[in-house]
C-alpha positions in Angstrom: 67.8 7.3 -49.3 68.7 10.3 -51.4 65.3 10.8 -51.0 64.8 10.4 -47.4 67.6 13.5 -46.1 65.6 15.7 -48.3 62.6 15.5 -46.5 64.5 16.0 -43.4 65.9 19.0 -44.1 62.3 19.9 -45.5 61.2 19.3 -42.3 64.0 20.8 -40.8 63.5 23.7 -42.1 59.8 24.6 -41.7 60.4 23.7 -37.9 62.9 25.7 -37.6 63.2 28.3 -40.6 61.1 31.6 -40.2 57.4 31.9 -40.6 55.7 32.6 -43.2 53.8 35.3 -42.4 50.6 34.6 -43.1 50.1 34.5 -38.9 50.0 38.3 -38.2 49.1 40.4 -34.7 46.3 42.1 -35.4 45.1 40.0 -38.3 41.2 39.2 -38.9 40.7 36.1 -38.0 38.2 33.9 -40.8 34.4 34.2 -39.5 32.5 30.9 -38.9 31.0 30.0 -41.9 28.0 28.4 -40.8 26.8 31.3 -38.8 26.9 30.8 -35.4 28.9 32.8 -32.8 31.3 30.4 -31.1 30.1 30.1 -27.4 32.8 31.1 -24.7 34.4 29.1 -22.0 33.1 29.9 -18.6 35.8 31.3 -16.2 38.8 29.0 -14.8 37.9 30.1 -11.0 40.7 27.7 -9.0 40.2 27.1 -5.2 43.8 27.8 -4.8 43.8 31.8 -5.8 40.7 33.4 -3.9 43.2 35.8 -2.4 43.6 39.0 -3.0 47.3 39.3 -4.5 49.8 40.3 -1.6 51.2 43.5 -1.6 54.8 43.4 -1.4 55.2 47.1 0.1 53.1 45.8 3.1 55.5 43.6 4.7 59.4 44.7 4.9 61.4 41.4 4.0 64.7 41.2 5.1 67.2 38.2 6.4 67.9 38.1 9.4 72.1 38.4 9.1 71.9 41.6 6.2 69.9 43.8 9.6 72.9 42.2 12.4 75.1 43.4 9.2 73.2 46.9 8.6 73.4 47.1 13.3 76.8 46.4 13.1 77.9 48.8 10.4 76.2 51.4 12.3 77.9 50.7 15.4 81.1 50.7 14.1 80.4 54.8 12.6 78.9 55.8 15.4 82.5 54.4 17.2 84.6 55.8 14.5 82.9 59.2 15.9 83.0 58.5 19.1 87.6 58.1 18.6 87.7 61.2 15.9 85.9 63.5 18.6 87.4 62.2 21.9 90.8 63.3 19.9 88.9 66.9 20.3 87.9 66.3 24.1 84.1 66.1 23.1 82.7 62.8 24.9 79.6 60.8 23.6 79.2 58.6 25.3 78.9 59.7 29.1 79.0 56.0 31.0 78.5 58.0 34.4 75.1 59.6 34.9 76.6 62.9 37.3 80.0 62.9 36.6 81.0 66.3 34.4 79.2 67.6 38.1 81.6 65.6 40.4 84.8 66.7 37.1 83.7 70.2 37.5 
């Protein structure tokens, strides 16, 4: 039983502990000893990826409720501006065509 605990503890330290440092990036790889170069594998050609990647800048992806909210904010800004300017006697919203001629 005591030996089993030591083996499990050793296995866990190998599994979860830091590496030994023998596999480092850029380290030279061992060459095959038989002198024959390894054959390269063929490139993977998936039938699902035959098109070019999508250009994200080419399409404008906006959710409709976001666009509606921005339009409502623009309408509210316009109403506030019209109200402030109406206090000074400036009318931006002339609904009746020719009303200025009749009032003059």
